[in-house]
N, C-alpha and C positions, 0 to 999 in steps of 0.2 A: 713627156720629154725625158729621154733616158740620159743619165749622167754616166758617161763612159769612164771606165777605169783604165789603168795602164795596159792590161792585157789586150783590150780592144785596139788600142793605138799601136801596140806591137804587131798585132794581127793585120791591121788595115793595110790593104794594097789595092788601090782603085784600078790598077791595070789588069788584074785577074778577074775573069767573070766568075760569079758565084750564084748559088741557089740558096734561098732563104726560107726558113720556116719561123713564123711568129705566132705566138699564142698568148692569150691573156686568161689567167685562171680566175675562178670565182671570187677569190679574195683580193684580186687586183695584181697579183704577182705576174710579171711578164717574162716570157721565155722567148729567146731569140737564138736560132741556130743557123749558122751559115756554113756551106760546104763549097769547096773549090778544089781545083787541081793546080798545083804550082808549076813553075817553068820546067822542073825536072820530072813532071808527070806523077807526083805524089799527091794523093788526095789529102786535104786538110779540112779540119772542122773547127769552128769557133762556137762556143757555148756561152751564152750570156743569160743570167737570171737577175731580174731587176724587181725591186719592191714596188708597191703601189705608188710610192713617192718618186720613183724613177732612179733611185740610187742603186748601185750594183750590189747584189747579194753575193754573186759569184760570177767570175769570168774566167774561162779556160780555153785553150786551143791545143789541138793535137795533130800530129801527122799520122795518117792511117796507112794500111797496107796498100801496096801498089796495085794489086788486083781488085781493089774495091772500086765501085762506081759511085756517082753522086748520091743515088738513092740509098745505098747501103750506108754510106758515110753519114748522110743526113739522118737516117733512122737511128743510127748509133748515137749521134749527137743529141737527138730528141730524148732518147732513153737516159742518157747521162744527165741532161738538164732536169729531167723528172727526178732522178736520184738526188741531185743537188737540192731541189725543192723539198723532197721528202726528208732530207737530212736537216733542213732548217725549220721544219714545222713540228709542232708538238704531236704526241701520239694521239691518234683518234681510232677508237675501236670500230671495226667495220660493221659490226652487227647491231650497234645501238648508238644513241646520242651521247656525246661527250659529257653532257651535263650531269650524268649519274656519278661521275668521279668527284665526290665531295668528301669532306672529312668524315671519318668513322666515329669520332668521339661525339657523344650527345650530351654528356654532362657539362652544364654551363660553367661550373667552377673550374673544371679542368681546361675547358676552352679558354676561359678568361686568363688563366695563368699562362697558357701557351701563346696568347696574343701579345704578351708583354714584349718589350724591345728585345729582339734577338736578330742575329744575322740571317741572311737568306740561306746560307749553308746549314745553320742549325734548324731552321724551319723545314728544310728538305729532309734532314736527317730524322726529325720527329715524324714527318709525314711518311717517310719510308718505314720507320718502326711501326707506326700505326697500321700501315697497309699490310705489313708482314703479319702482325697479330691478327688482323681481320681475315687474311687469307688462311692462316692456320686454323682459326675458329670455324670458318666456312668449310674447309676441307674436313675437319673432324666431324662436323655436323653431317656432311654428305656421306662420309664413310659409315657413320652410325646408321644413317638412313639406308644405305646400301646393304647393311648387315641384317636389316629387319626382314621378316618373312612376308609382311604385307604393308604396302605403302599407298597412301592416298595420292592420286595423280596431282592434285593441287599442291600438296605439301612438297612432292617431288619437284614440281616446276618451280616453286618458290626457292627451294634449296639449290636447285640447279642455277637459277638466275643469280642468287647470292654468291655462289662460287664463281660464276662467270664474271660478275662485277668485281669481286675481290681480286681475281687474276688480272683483269684489266687495270684496276687501280694500282696494283703492285707494279705492273709493267710500266705504267705511265709515270709513277712517282720514281721508280728506280731509274728510268731513262733520264729524268730531269736531275736526279741526284748524282748520277755518274758523269753527266756532262760537265 
């Protein structure tokens, strides 16, 4: 059951015929896109993104160009809905599982001090600084390896993976920190 927001009720007009696209993503997020042509001949699109619980994450509607047809308007709406979903979800690296984005610090005493009471913003700042330090260390190690005349393929693969994970960790933490 979707809990409609104000944008849907402003959009709603039962007298105009419309085409609908509905989609439920793997995490339960629901996408609803409706396209119609108003009485003046202008294509319009409604985009609704709803959480697994049915509450609206985002609802928008737009007037499109007169020369567009239902299909083009509906496709644009679907793309916009996916952009809304991508903007509300955390960063996920496309080439590996998200679980590798863990803390870089392994010293238990340092971890214990960092787990003390602090604000979420302070935690994100520390995670950002740690991710930056890990990225710099991984980059330096990879550059040193690249300067070597002979490199073992296993070591190369390990350093390459370390650098990739450091870049992903930095991007993920930075995105959360800047939001």
